C-alpha positions, 0 to 999 in steps of 0.5 A: 458677455456669453457667446452661447446666447447667440445659439439659444442656450444649447451649450455649456458656457465658459465666460470669456472676454469675447472682444480678446480676438487675435488674427494669426497670419501666422505670427501671434503678436507680442505680449510686450505692450500688455507686459508694460501695462502690468508693470505700470499698474504694479508700480501705481499700487506700490507708489501712489497714495490710493484709497482702498477701493482704487487699490482694489480696482487696480489689483483687479486690472493687474490680474486681468493683464497677467491673465492676457499675457499668459494667454498670448504666450499659450497662443505663441506656443501652440502657433510654433507647434502648428507651424512646425507640424505643417512646415513649409505649407504654413507660410501659405495658410492664414489663421484666425485665432479663437477660443472655445467658449462653449460646448455641447453638454450631449456628446451626441450634438458634437457641436463647438461654440467659438468666440470668433465671428463675422467681425474677425472674418470667420465664414461659414465652411471654414475648417477648424483645427487645434493642437498639432494641426488636428482637424476638428470640424467646420464652421456652420453658423456665424454671428458677429462675435461667435460661430458654431463649429459642427465636429467632423464626428457629427452624423451630417458630416463627410469629409475626404481623407487619405491614410498615407500608410495604406495609400488608400483614399475615402471618405470619412462619415461622422457616427456621433459621439466623437466617432468617424467611420471609413469604408474601403476595400477589404483587400487593402491591408490597414492596420489599427494605429494608422493615421487618417488625414484630410485631403489637402492641401493642406493635410490636417490630421483627423485621427488614427484608426482605432478598429478595423471591422471585416464585414461578413458579406461584400468586398468592403471593411469598416474602419473607425477613428475618433478625435485624438484629443479630449475635447473638453481640454481644448481651449484654443482653436485655429479657423483656417481662412484660405482652405 
């Protein structure tokens, strides 16, 4: 089943089992039960006198179960890292775990499709984070088993931000192509590499200042940042339930 069918085929699709969804609050369920299933299938393969077709089916089932174990372990690792970055704040935040099942083939679109929808309590306006608490975007459309995420870099997106080193607050606006721009007073010293956080709580990382442009006229300077990861490499995301 392909979740991208909900949104009219605008995406490059990753085929996944869309029913395989877990709510993270924030501890991910154990994979022990699935491991026991894998062991049962393996034992059946080695001990029972099944026909060739049945053996092939059991091997396929074993491969699927092993893949699910691997995914759960990956989720657990990322969840542990997310809790470490957020610290004590993580105890007050509930996340819905989901996977990216499609992404826009055009960088100008700045959209992602995830396999969590209304059935998993995903709702419009919820923030979506990945990796080490990196703020990716906002849920803008919700289906039963999937949701459309508009990235912060989309030209229609605006978000309040804070730069802790320079102590300045402002509004970041999407420019497309993964880039956001931030206008701040020229009198405030801002260095390239300074982190940019979304205004919390909680405070999520948006990116790092990549370019500082002094405007020829006027009292402002323009800063530019982008998502601090390769979106094509991101598989797992967390939807923030209580943001």
